[in-house]
Structures are given as C-alpha cells and as structure tokens.
KOLGU-494660 format. One record per residue (C-alpha): x, y, z; residue in one letter. Coordinates in steps of 0.25 Angstrom, whole numbers. Layout:
<nodes>
node px=X	py=Y	pz=Z	rest=a
...
</nodes>
This chain:
<nodes>
node px=0	py=0	pz=0	rest=m
node px=6	py=13	pz=-4	rest=n
node px=7	py=26	pz=4	rest=e
node px=-4	py=33	pz=-3	rest=i
node px=-14	py=22	pz=0	rest=t
node px=-10	py=22	pz=15	rest=i
node px=-11	py=37	pz=15	rest=g
node px=-25	py=37	pz=9	rest=i
node px=-30	py=26	pz=18	rest=l
node px=-25	py=33	pz=31	rest=l
node px=-31	py=46	pz=27	rest=l
node px=-44	py=40	pz=23	rest=a
node px=-44	py=31	pz=36	rest=g
node px=-41	py=43	pz=45	rest=l
node px=-53	py=51	pz=39	rest=l
node px=-62	py=40	pz=40	rest=t
node px=-58	py=38	pz=55	rest=m
node px=-61	py=52	pz=57	rest=l
node px=-75	py=51	pz=51	rest=d
node px=-81	py=38	pz=46	rest=w
node px=-90	py=46	pz=37	rest=r
node px=-78	py=50	pz=29	rest=q
node px=-75	py=35	pz=27	rest=g
node px=-84	py=34	pz=15	rest=l
node px=-77	py=45	pz=8	rest=v
node px=-63	py=39	pz=12	rest=m
node px=-68	py=26	pz=6	rest=c
node px=-70	py=33	pz=-7	rest=v
node px=-56	py=39	pz=-7	rest=v
node px=-50	py=25	pz=-4	rest=v
node px=-59	py=17	pz=-13	rest=g
node px=-56	py=26	pz=-25	rest=i
node px=-41	py=27	pz=-22	rest=a
node px=-38	py=12	pz=-18	rest=q
node px=-38	py=8	pz=-33	rest=d
node px=-27	py=18	pz=-38	rest=p
node px=-19	py=16	pz=-25	rest=l
node px=-19	py=1	pz=-28	rest=r
node px=-13	py=3	pz=-41	rest=k
node px=-2	py=11	pz=-35	rest=l
node px=1	py=1	pz=-24	rest=a
node px=12	py=-10	pz=-26	rest=p
node px=5	py=-23	pz=-31	rest=g
node px=-9	py=-16	pz=-32	rest=q
node px=-14	py=-24	pz=-19	rest=p
node px=-28	py=-28	pz=-19	rest=v
node px=-31	py=-24	pz=-5	rest=y
node px=-32	py=-10	pz=-10	rest=y
node px=-47	py=-12	pz=-14	rest=v
node px=-51	py=-13	pz=1	rest=v
node px=-44	py=0	pz=5	rest=l
node px=-57	py=7	pz=5	rest=v
node px=-62	py=-4	pz=14	rest=g
node px=-52	py=1	pz=25	rest=i
node px=-58	py=15	pz=25	rest=i
node px=-72	py=10	pz=25	rest=f
node px=-68	py=1	pz=37	rest=g
node px=-62	py=13	pz=44	rest=i
node px=-75	py=21	pz=42	rest=a
node px=-83	py=9	pz=47	rest=w
node px=-75	py=8	pz=60	rest=i
node px=-75	py=23	pz=62	rest=r
node px=-90	py=23	pz=61	rest=a
node px=-91	py=12	pz=70	rest=a
node px=-82	py=19	pz=80	rest=l
node px=-91	py=31	pz=81	rest=v
node px=-103	py=22	pz=83	rest=r
node px=-110	py=23	pz=69	rest=v
node px=-120	py=12	pz=68	rest=p
node px=-115	py=3	pz=57	rest=l
node px=-125	py=-9	pz=57	rest=g
node px=-135	py=-10	pz=45	rest=p
node px=-146	py=-8	pz=55	rest=s
node px=-144	py=7	pz=55	rest=v
node px=-149	py=7	pz=40	rest=i
node px=-164	py=12	pz=40	rest=r
node px=-173	py=0	pz=37	rest=g
node px=-162	py=-10	pz=38	rest=w
node px=-168	py=-20	pz=48	rest=r
node px=-182	py=-20	pz=41	rest=q
node px=-177	py=-22	pz=27	rest=n
node px=-163	py=-27	pz=26	rest=l
node px=-158	py=-34	pz=38	rest=k
node px=-162	py=-48	pz=35	rest=a
node px=-157	py=-49	pz=21	rest=p
node px=-144	py=-42	pz=24	rest=f
node px=-140	py=-51	pz=36	rest=w
node px=-143	py=-64	pz=28	rest=l
node px=-135	py=-59	pz=16	rest=f
node px=-124	py=-55	pz=26	rest=l
node px=-124	py=-69	pz=32	rest=c
node px=-123	py=-76	pz=18	rest=l
node px=-111	py=-67	pz=14	rest=v
node px=-104	py=-72	pz=27	rest=i
node px=-108	py=-86	pz=24	rest=a
node px=-102	py=-85	pz=10	rest=q
node px=-89	py=-79	pz=15	rest=a
node px=-87	py=-92	pz=24	rest=f
node px=-91	py=-100	pz=12	rest=h
node px=-80	py=-93	pz=4	rest=t
node px=-69	py=-95	pz=15	rest=f
node px=-73	py=-110	pz=17	rest=v
node px=-74	py=-114	pz=3	rest=r
node px=-61	py=-106	pz=-2	rest=y
node px=-53	py=-103	pz=10	rest=g
node px=-51	py=-89	pz=6	rest=s
node px=-53	py=-78	pz=16	rest=a
node px=-50	py=-68	pz=5	rest=t
node px=-61	py=-72	pz=-3	rest=m
node px=-70	py=-72	pz=9	rest=m
node px=-66	py=-58	pz=13	rest=g
node px=-68	py=-52	pz=-1	rest=i
node px=-82	py=-58	pz=-2	rest=g
node px=-86	py=-52	pz=12	rest=l
node px=-80	py=-39	pz=8	rest=l
node px=-88	py=-39	pz=-5	rest=v
node px=-101	py=-43	pz=1	rest=w
node px=-100	py=-36	pz=14	rest=l
node px=-93	py=-23	pz=12	rest=a
node px=-105	py=-15	pz=7	rest=p
node px=-113	py=-18	pz=20	rest=i
node px=-104	py=-9	pz=30	rest=p
node px=-104	py=1	pz=19	rest=a
node px=-119	py=2	pz=19	rest=v
node px=-120	py=5	pz=33	rest=v
node px=-108	py=15	pz=34	rest=l
node px=-114	py=23	pz=22	rest=a
node px=-127	py=23	pz=29	rest=y
node px=-122	py=30	pz=41	rest=q
node px=-113	py=39	pz=32	rest=y
node px=-126	py=44	pz=25	rest=a
node px=-133	py=45	pz=38	rest=s
node px=-123	py=55	pz=43	rest=r
node px=-119	py=62	pz=30	rest=r
node px=-133	py=62	pz=24	rest=g
node px=-136	py=62	pz=9	rest=v
node px=-126	py=74	pz=7	rest=l
node px=-115	py=65	pz=12	rest=g
node px=-119	py=54	pz=3	rest=v
node px=-119	py=63	pz=-9	rest=r
node px=-105	py=68	pz=-5	rest=r
node px=-99	py=54	pz=-4	rest=w
node px=-105	py=51	pz=-18	rest=m
node px=-99	py=63	pz=-24	rest=l
node px=-85	py=61	pz=-17	rest=f
node px=-85	py=46	pz=-22	rest=y
node px=-89	py=51	pz=-36	rest=s
node px=-78	py=61	pz=-37	rest=v
node px=-67	py=52	pz=-32	rest=v
node px=-71	py=40	pz=-40	rest=a
node px=-73	py=49	pz=-53	rest=l
node px=-58	py=54	pz=-51	rest=i
node px=-54	py=40	pz=-50	rest=c
node px=-62	py=36	pz=-62	rest=l
node px=-55	py=46	pz=-71	rest=s
node px=-43	py=36	pz=-71	rest=g
node px=-51	py=28	pz=-81	rest=v
node px=-50	py=39	pz=-91	rest=y
node px=-35	py=41	pz=-88	rest=f
node px=-33	py=26	pz=-90	rest=e
node px=-40	py=26	pz=-103	rest=y
node px=-32	py=38	pz=-109	rest=i
node px=-19	py=30	pz=-106	rest=g
node px=-13	py=35	pz=-93	rest=l
node px=-5	py=24	pz=-86	rest=t
node px=-5	py=28	pz=-72	rest=w
node px=-3	py=17	pz=-61	rest=r
node px=-17	py=20	pz=-55	rest=t
node px=-24	py=18	pz=-68	rest=l
node px=-29	py=4	pz=-73	rest=g
node px=-34	py=-9	pz=-68	rest=e
node px=-27	py=-16	pz=-57	rest=i
node px=-21	py=-29	pz=-63	rest=g
node px=-22	py=-32	pz=-78	rest=e
node px=-34	py=-24	pz=-81	rest=g
node px=-46	py=-27	pz=-90	rest=q
node px=-43	py=-29	pz=-105	rest=v
node px=-56	py=-29	pz=-113	rest=i
node px=-58	py=-37	pz=-126	rest=y
node px=-71	py=-32	pz=-132	rest=d
node px=-78	py=-26	pz=-145	rest=v
node px=-66	py=-30	pz=-153	rest=g
node px=-55	py=-23	pz=-145	rest=t
node px=-47	py=-23	pz=-132	rest=v
node px=-51	py=-13	pz=-122	rest=l
node px=-46	py=-9	pz=-108	rest=k
node px=-54	py=-7	pz=-95	rest=a
node px=-50	py=6	pz=-88	rest=h
node px=-51	py=7	pz=-73	rest=s
node px=-43	py=20	pz=-70	rest=g
node px=-39	py=22	pz=-56	rest=f
node px=-48	py=10	pz=-52	rest=f
node px=-43	py=-4	pz=-51	rest=r
node px=-52	py=-10	pz=-60	rest=a
node px=-62	py=-6	pz=-72	rest=s
node px=-74	py=-11	pz=-65	rest=e
node px=-71	py=-3	pz=-53	rest=i
node px=-70	py=10	pz=-61	rest=a
node px=-82	py=7	pz=-68	rest=a
node px=-90	py=5	pz=-55	rest=w
node px=-85	py=18	pz=-50	rest=h
node px=-89	py=25	pz=-63	rest=t
node px=-103	py=20	pz=-62	rest=a
node px=-104	py=24	pz=-47	rest=t
node px=-99	py=38	pz=-50	rest=i
node px=-110	py=39	pz=-61	rest=a
node px=-121	py=35	pz=-51	rest=c
node px=-116	py=44	pz=-40	rest=f
node px=-115	py=56	pz=-49	rest=v
node px=-130	py=53	pz=-53	rest=f
node px=-134	py=52	pz=-38	rest=i
node px=-127	py=65	pz=-35	rest=l
node px=-133	py=73	pz=-46	rest=s
node px=-147	py=69	pz=-42	rest=l
node px=-145	py=69	pz=-27	rest=g
node px=-149	py=83	pz=-25	rest=k
node px=-159	py=90	pz=-34	rest=k
node px=-154	py=86	pz=-48	rest=p
node px=-151	py=97	pz=-58	rest=t
node px=-149	py=97	pz=-73	rest=l
node px=-134	py=100	pz=-71	rest=f
node px=-132	py=89	pz=-61	rest=r
node px=-139	py=79	pz=-70	rest=i
node px=-131	py=83	pz=-82	rest=l
node px=-118	py=83	pz=-74	rest=f
node px=-121	py=69	pz=-69	rest=a
node px=-124	py=63	pz=-82	rest=l
node px=-112	py=69	pz=-88	rest=g
node px=-103	py=63	pz=-77	rest=l
node px=-110	py=50	pz=-79	rest=i
node px=-107	py=50	pz=-94	rest=a
node px=-92	py=53	pz=-91	rest=l
node px=-92	py=41	pz=-80	rest=l
node px=-98	py=32	pz=-90	rest=v
node px=-87	py=35	pz=-101	rest=s
node px=-77	py=32	pz=-90	rest=l
node px=-84	py=20	pz=-86	rest=g
node px=-83	py=14	pz=-100	rest=i
node px=-68	py=15	pz=-100	rest=l
node px=-68	py=6	pz=-88	rest=t
node px=-74	py=-5	pz=-97	rest=g
node px=-85	py=-8	pz=-87	rest=r
node px=-98	py=-5	pz=-94	rest=r
node px=-105	py=-11	pz=-83	rest=k
node px=-105	py=2	pz=-76	rest=m
node px=-115	py=6	pz=-86	rest=l
node px=-124	py=-4	pz=-79	rest=v
node px=-123	py=4	pz=-66	rest=e
node px=-125	py=18	pz=-72	rest=i
node px=-137	py=13	pz=-80	rest=t
node px=-144	py=6	pz=-68	rest=i
node px=-141	py=17	pz=-59	rest=f
node px=-148	py=28	pz=-67	rest=i
node px=-160	py=19	pz=-71	rest=s
node px=-162	py=15	pz=-56	rest=t
node px=-161	py=29	pz=-51	rest=y
node px=-171	py=34	pz=-62	rest=l
node px=-180	py=22	pz=-58	rest=f
node px=-180	py=25	pz=-43	rest=l
node px=-184	py=40	pz=-46	rest=v
node px=-195	py=37	pz=-56	rest=a
node px=-200	py=25	pz=-48	rest=w
node px=-202	py=32	pz=-35	rest=l
node px=-208	py=45	pz=-41	rest=q
node px=-223	py=45	pz=-43	rest=r
node px=-228	py=42	pz=-57	rest=g
node px=-215	py=38	pz=-62	rest=m
node px=-215	py=23	pz=-60	rest=a
node px=-216	py=20	pz=-75	rest=r
node px=-204	py=29	pz=-77	rest=l
node px=-196	py=21	pz=-66	rest=g
node px=-199	py=8	pz=-72	rest=m
node px=-195	py=13	pz=-86	rest=a
node px=-182	py=18	pz=-80	rest=v
node px=-180	py=4	pz=-73	rest=l
node px=-182	py=-3	pz=-86	rest=l
node px=-172	py=6	pz=-93	rest=m
node px=-162	py=3	pz=-83	rest=g
node px=-164	py=-12	pz=-83	rest=f
node px=-163	py=-12	pz=-99	rest=v
node px=-150	py=-4	pz=-97	rest=g
node px=-144	py=-13	pz=-87	rest=y
node px=-147	py=-26	pz=-95	rest=v
node px=-142	py=-19	pz=-108	rest=g
node px=-129	py=-15	pz=-101	rest=i
node px=-127	py=-29	pz=-95	rest=v
node px=-130	py=-35	pz=-109	rest=g
node px=-120	py=-25	pz=-116	rest=f
node px=-108	py=-27	pz=-106	rest=i
node px=-109	py=-42	pz=-105	rest=a
node px=-105	py=-50	pz=-92	rest=p
node px=-90	py=-51	pz=-94	rest=d
node px=-80	py=-44	pz=-85	rest=l
node px=-72	py=-36	pz=-96	rest=v
node px=-79	py=-25	pz=-103	rest=q
node px=-76	py=-14	pz=-113	rest=n
node px=-69	py=-1	pz=-112	rest=s
node px=-63	py=9	pz=-121	rest=y
node px=-48	py=6	pz=-125	rest=s
node px=-37	py=17	pz=-126	rest=k
node px=-36	py=15	pz=-141	rest=s
node px=-49	py=22	pz=-146	rest=m
node px=-45	py=25	pz=-160	rest=t
node px=-47	py=13	pz=-170	rest=v
node px=-55	py=4	pz=-160	rest=e
node px=-65	py=14	pz=-156	rest=n
node px=-74	py=12	pz=-167	rest=a
node px=-73	py=-3	pz=-166	rest=q
node px=-77	py=-2	pz=-151	rest=q
node px=-89	py=6	pz=-154	rest=i
node px=-93	py=-4	pz=-165	rest=e
node px=-90	py=-16	pz=-155	rest=g
node px=-99	py=-10	pz=-144	rest=y
node px=-110	py=-8	pz=-155	rest=a
node px=-109	py=-22	pz=-159	rest=v
node px=-109	py=-27	pz=-145	rest=r
node px=-121	py=-19	pz=-142	rest=g
node px=-130	py=-25	pz=-153	rest=q
node px=-129	py=-38	pz=-146	rest=s
node px=-133	py=-33	pz=-132	rest=v
node px=-148	py=-36	pz=-132	rest=f
node px=-146	py=-50	pz=-138	rest=a
node px=-136	py=-53	pz=-128	rest=d
node px=-143	py=-47	pz=-116	rest=l
node px=-150	py=-60	pz=-110	rest=p
node px=-137	py=-68	pz=-111	rest=r
node px=-128	py=-57	pz=-105	rest=r
node px=-138	py=-53	pz=-94	rest=v
node px=-139	py=-68	pz=-90	rest=n
node px=-124	py=-69	pz=-90	rest=a
node px=-122	py=-59	pz=-79	rest=v
node px=-134	py=-63	pz=-71	rest=g
node px=-140	py=-77	pz=-71	rest=l
node px=-128	py=-85	pz=-76	rest=q
node px=-118	py=-81	pz=-66	rest=p
node px=-128	py=-84	pz=-55	rest=l
node px=-131	py=-98	pz=-61	rest=v
node px=-117	py=-101	pz=-63	rest=w
node px=-113	py=-97	pz=-49	rest=a
node px=-124	py=-106	pz=-43	rest=v
node px=-119	py=-118	pz=-52	rest=e
node px=-105	py=-117	pz=-49	rest=n
node px=-105	py=-112	pz=-34	rest=f
node px=-118	py=-117	pz=-29	rest=g
node px=-130	py=-110	pz=-22	rest=w
node px=-121	py=-104	pz=-11	rest=f
node px=-110	py=-98	pz=-21	rest=g
node px=-95	py=-99	pz=-21	rest=a
node px=-93	py=-90	pz=-8	rest=g
node px=-91	py=-76	pz=-5	rest=l
node px=-80	py=-68	pz=-13	rest=g
node px=-79	py=-79	pz=-24	rest=t
node px=-84	py=-69	pz=-34	rest=g
node px=-78	py=-56	pz=-29	rest=s
node px=-67	py=-48	pz=-34	rest=q
node px=-53	py=-50	pz=-27	rest=g
node px=-55	py=-65	pz=-26	rest=t
node px=-50	py=-69	pz=-40	rest=n
node px=-38	py=-77	pz=-35	rest=d
node px=-45	py=-85	pz=-24	rest=i
node px=-56	py=-88	pz=-34	rest=a
node px=-46	py=-94	pz=-44	rest=e
node px=-39	py=-102	pz=-34	rest=q
node px=-53	py=-109	pz=-31	rest=h
node px=-57	py=-109	pz=-46	rest=n
node px=-69	py=-100	pz=-43	rest=i
node px=-76	py=-96	pz=-56	rest=n
node px=-80	py=-81	pz=-53	rest=r
node px=-88	py=-79	pz=-66	rest=w
node px=-102	py=-79	pz=-59	rest=a
node px=-97	py=-67	pz=-50	rest=a
node px=-97	py=-58	pz=-63	rest=e
node px=-112	py=-56	pz=-61	rest=g
node px=-119	py=-51	pz=-48	rest=g
node px=-128	py=-62	pz=-46	rest=l
node px=-117	py=-72	pz=-49	rest=g
node px=-108	py=-66	pz=-39	rest=k
node px=-118	py=-66	pz=-28	rest=v
node px=-122	py=-81	pz=-32	rest=a
node px=-107	py=-84	pz=-32	rest=m
node px=-103	py=-78	pz=-19	rest=e
node px=-116	py=-79	pz=-11	rest=l
node px=-124	py=-90	pz=-18	rest=g
node px=-139	py=-90	pz=-21	rest=i
node px=-142	py=-87	pz=-6	rest=p
node px=-134	py=-74	pz=-8	rest=g
node px=-142	py=-70	pz=-20	rest=l
node px=-155	py=-72	pz=-13	rest=l
node px=-150	py=-64	pz=-1	rest=l
node px=-145	py=-53	pz=-9	rest=a
node px=-158	py=-52	pz=-17	rest=a
node px=-165	py=-51	pz=-4	rest=w
node px=-156	py=-40	pz=1	rest=l
node px=-157	py=-32	pz=-11	rest=v
node px=-173	py=-33	pz=-11	rest=v
node px=-173	py=-29	pz=4	rest=a
node px=-164	py=-18	pz=1	rest=l
node px=-173	py=-13	pz=-11	rest=g
node px=-185	py=-14	pz=-3	rest=r
node px=-179	py=-6	pz=8	rest=h
node px=-174	py=5	pz=-1	rest=l
node px=-187	py=6	pz=-8	rest=r
node px=-194	py=9	pz=5	rest=e
node px=-183	py=19	pz=10	rest=q
node px=-182	py=26	pz=-4	rest=l
node px=-197	py=28	pz=-5	rest=a
node px=-196	py=36	pz=9	rest=m
node px=-183	py=44	pz=4	rest=v
node px=-191	py=48	pz=-9	rest=a
node px=-202	py=55	pz=-1	rest=k
node px=-192	py=62	pz=9	rest=i
node px=-180	py=67	pz=1	rest=s
node px=-178	py=68	pz=-14	rest=p
node px=-163	py=70	pz=-11	rest=q
node px=-161	py=57	pz=-4	rest=h
node px=-170	py=50	pz=-14	rest=m
node px=-161	py=54	pz=-26	rest=r
node px=-148	py=49	pz=-18	rest=v
node px=-155	py=36	pz=-14	rest=a
node px=-160	py=33	pz=-28	rest=y
node px=-146	py=35	pz=-33	rest=g
node px=-140	py=25	pz=-23	rest=l
node px=-151	py=15	pz=-26	rest=v
node px=-148	py=16	pz=-41	rest=a
node px=-133	py=15	pz=-38	rest=f
node px=-135	py=2	pz=-30	rest=l
node px=-144	py=-4	pz=-40	rest=v
node px=-135	py=-1	pz=-51	rest=a
node px=-123	py=-8	pz=-44	rest=n
node px=-132	py=-20	pz=-42	rest=a
node px=-135	py=-20	pz=-57	rest=a
node px=-120	py=-19	pz=-60	rest=t
node px=-117	py=-30	pz=-50	rest=f
node px=-125	py=-39	pz=-58	rest=t
node px=-116	py=-37	pz=-70	rest=v
node px=-102	py=-35	pz=-64	rest=a
node px=-98	py=-38	pz=-50	rest=t
node px=-83	py=-35	pz=-51	rest=q
node px=-83	py=-21	pz=-45	rest=a
node px=-92	py=-25	pz=-33	rest=y
node px=-81	py=-32	pz=-26	rest=s
node px=-74	py=-19	pz=-24	rest=d
node px=-75	py=-14	pz=-10	rest=l
node px=-76	py=0	pz=-13	rest=f
node px=-87	py=-2	pz=-23	rest=i
node px=-94	py=-11	pz=-12	rest=l
node px=-93	py=0	pz=-2	rest=l
node px=-98	py=11	pz=-11	rest=i
node px=-111	py=2	pz=-14	rest=l
node px=-112	py=0	pz=1	rest=g
node px=-111	py=15	pz=4	rest=w
node px=-122	py=18	pz=-7	rest=c
node px=-131	py=8	pz=-1	rest=l
node px=-129	py=14	pz=13	rest=g
node px=-132	py=28	pz=8	rest=f
node px=-144	py=23	pz=1	rest=l
node px=-149	py=17	pz=14	rest=l
node px=-147	py=30	pz=22	rest=a
node px=-155	py=39	pz=12	rest=m
node px=-169	py=36	pz=19	rest=p
node px=-163	py=39	pz=33	rest=a
node px=-157	py=52	pz=27	rest=l
node px=-170	py=56	pz=20	rest=a
node px=-178	py=53	pz=32	rest=a
node px=-170	py=63	pz=41	rest=r
node px=-170	py=74	pz=30	rest=g
node px=-155	py=73	pz=28	rest=d
node px=-150	py=83	pz=17	rest=g
node px=-164	py=89	pz=15	rest=l
node px=-164	py=104	pz=16	rest=k
node px=-174	py=108	pz=27	rest=k
node px=-181	py=122	pz=25	rest=k
node px=-181	py=131	pz=38	rest=p
node px=-194	py=134	pz=44	rest=a
node px=-200	py=146	pz=38	rest=p
node px=-199	py=159	pz=47	rest=r
node px=-211	py=168	pz=49	rest=h
node px=-209	py=182	pz=42	rest=r
node px=-212	py=189	pz=55	rest=y
node px=-202	py=181	pz=64	rest=d
node px=-191	py=190	pz=68	rest=p
node px=-177	py=185	pz=65	rest=l
node px=-167	py=184	pz=76	rest=p
node px=-154	py=192	pz=75	rest=p
node px=-141	py=186	pz=70	rest=a
node px=-134	py=177	pz=81	rest=g
node px=-146	py=177	pz=90	rest=y
node px=-148	py=164	pz=98	rest=r
node px=-160	py=164	pz=108	rest=p
node px=-157	py=155	pz=120	rest=s
node px=-172	py=151	pz=120	rest=r
node px=-183	py=151	pz=110	rest=p
node px=-188	py=165	pz=107	rest=a
node px=-203	py=167	pz=110	rest=v
node px=-210	py=177	pz=101	rest=f
node px=-222	py=185	pz=107	rest=p
node px=-230	py=182	pz=95	rest=q
node px=-228	py=167	pz=96	rest=a
node px=-231	py=167	pz=111	rest=s
node px=-244	py=175	pz=109	rest=a
node px=-249	py=164	pz=100	rest=q
node px=-244	py=153	pz=109	rest=r
node px=-256	py=145	pz=115	rest=k
node px=-256	py=142	pz=130	rest=p
</nodes>
C-alpha cells in the first residue's frame, strides 16, 4: 500500500470518527479513489476493492458509540411488513455460507459470499439514520457530491479513448478485447478498474442527475441541462463497451414517469402506456445486446472502420426482434434451469457465482455460467428456497413502499419526487441485475444501493414531520404594534384590547 493510499485512509477515517455522518461522504471519496490507487500500487493487490468498507465500518462503529440505533426495527413499518421475510432470508444466507465452507473448505469464498449478500443491510440502516438527521436536503447534497466526484473519475474513459497512456487508465489485468461487427474493439474503463464498473457509475450518475433536476420545483433550464448531461453520459458509457447501462437508464426513466402518472388522478392510462413502453424498451435492449460477457465499443481507429461498424450495427439490429425470444430465454430461464440441473435445488453454495472467487471455482471445477443472469446467480448461490424467499421479500417491500409513498404524495411533492426517483433507480438496477451480474459483486456498488434504499425508507418519516418544507409565518394584524429592535420581553405582553375582549 503506497503512501497516498495510507494518507487518504487516515484522513477519511479521522473525519468519520469526528462525525459519523461524514462517513457517507468519505466513503464516496475512498470508493472512487481506490481503483486508480490500486493501479499505482505494486502488484495491484485485490484488497483495494474493500478499502471503502473500512471507512464504512468506522462510520458504523462511531454511530454505535454515540448510541445511534442501528437495528432494522428503527425503520418505519419494519415490524409489520418486512420483519418475517427479512429474517428468514438472512438465516438462509448464513446456512448457505456454511454449506460453502463444508463443501469446498474455503473461508475466502464464504467470506466473499457473505460480503456480497449482507453488505447492503447495514448500509440501509445507516443511510436511514443519516437521512433522518440531515433531511431531504442532506440526501440531495450527498447525491450531488457523488455525481460530481464520479463524473470527474469517469472522464478517464475519454482520456483512455483518445490514446493517453497514464498508469491510472485502463482495466486491471489483460483487459477486454471485443470481437464483433467484423472488427476488433476495446472496452475502456478510464480510472475505474473494469469497464462494467465504469458503465454502472455512468448510468447511476445519469439517474441521480435526473432526480436532482426534478427534486425541487422543475424548471425548463434544469430539465434541458439534465437531458444534455444524460446524453453526454450515454456517449461516454458507449465507450465502455457495456451497452447494458442503457437498460438501467431506460427502465429508470420509464419507471419514474409511470409512478408519477399512475398516482395522479385520471392518468392511470398514461401510466400503463409508459410502463408498456419501458417494458418494450427493456426487452428490446436485452435482445440487442445478447447475453454474452463481452460487448461492443468504439475503437481508437475510427477512419476506415467507422462505416463498417455502423453497417454492422444496422445488420445486427435487423435480427433483433427475430432473436428476442431466444435471447430473453438465454438470460432468464436457461441459467435458472441449468443451475438446478447441475447443482440441485439447494444450489452450489454462497459465493460460488460472485466475482473474486474465480481461482477457487477453477480448483473445484465449478462452472459459473449460470451466474451471468440474475435468476441463475440466485439459484446457484441460494438455491430454489433463496429464489422463493427473495421473491417474498421483494413483494413485501413493494407493498410497504406502496403504502408509504401514497402518504408521501399527499403530504409533500418535494419528498415525493425524490422518493419516486429512488424507487425508479432501484427498479432499474433490479432489471440490470437480471441481464448482467458482474458489477453487483463490487462492495462500493452494493453500499450505494443500500444507501439509496435507506434514503427511500426514510422519506415517509421526513415528509410526516415536515422536513425541508417552508412554513409560512403566522399573519400579523395590521394594527398590531411592532416591538422596537432588540426588544426581548421577560414575560408575555398583555395588550389592553386583548384583555378587554377576554372572557371571564
């Protein structure tokens, strides 16, 4: 570990110990910086990916020391709607962790599996308490800070594309070489360690920009600025070679518009139309990108091959609708059936389909093909019981949010817009998870998802107490005398007119 990394960790840890609420901001700094720092470190050690977990752990400990309640029961409506499916799901995860250790004798695989499946849980509670103390304004400021820092780091994708050869640019390892549309292309990651990580942050910034532009009273300038920035982000995301980020952006916007239309009176038909458009867009993108791991990008030689690339995309696009049933089946049902046939109803064990366990999986001849799709990954690591419990938990969470958001819509439009954006963001990530699971083994990404869910669960409580709402002062009668500047009465003043009208 180099001196720069140690200095950043010490500074971030010190600021977090002074105020645990600064921990979420420091996690963004460390989470974004850990990839370029890893490229500078000798040997590029893999433990750099969990540096953000150190800062999050310090924030959690500091919050516990100042007696902040960190149990899930502090969440409004938890016991009534979410307690039973959550604890059953947690018990199953722990049981599958022991299954992994007994079957393969690998504490590393078991630990990575527990980290992937359990890391979002403490993140949800800590973010809930953060939002309860900082309010909706604090949530918006955190989202803005993340967007700015991540966008600066994302600029490395363009720097790599134009041919800069800095040590902090490019993928760790051999990198992705893409053979498609009759040419050889390269996936760019910029300052991030992998192209799929860069693509995920690209889509997340786009979603957050949309939320921030509509969080307050939307204006034409904010909407145009947000659309322009989203278009720029999409162009950068294409250079990563991971077109699956289009799934997240498409589903996010469609889900947000659906929620707004569905919960407005007389707009239910429009809501269903928007939902249908989002579903068609999702299926179309899934059919277009195919279920393989390597996708397309723009190469650095854009002179002669440019026309051939465009022609290749057009030819490939003509077969989209004919191939849709086969390709949707390939990323959905087939991995699920294959996992059950090869590993049984109880799966292969926790961590077998997660990133970071490749060497262990090769030692035990574990075929990880099923983990490319979301359903296949759950069936491979948690088995069919895990799929059933996960479905129960998702349904329970959906019902809980439907009840809470209906109340928020009546109280505060400001909280409603932020809450709808967070719901759309989580739904978009669930849709992306069904197509590509690689990025969802990253600890920083899992923490961000947990924080967003915690912010969302806190919105009903914030709206109920009037957080962030401007309260109008009580009207003053035009004949009431104004006290002189600096006047502070020691006891309430009694005016003659008021005392004359007082009833005995």
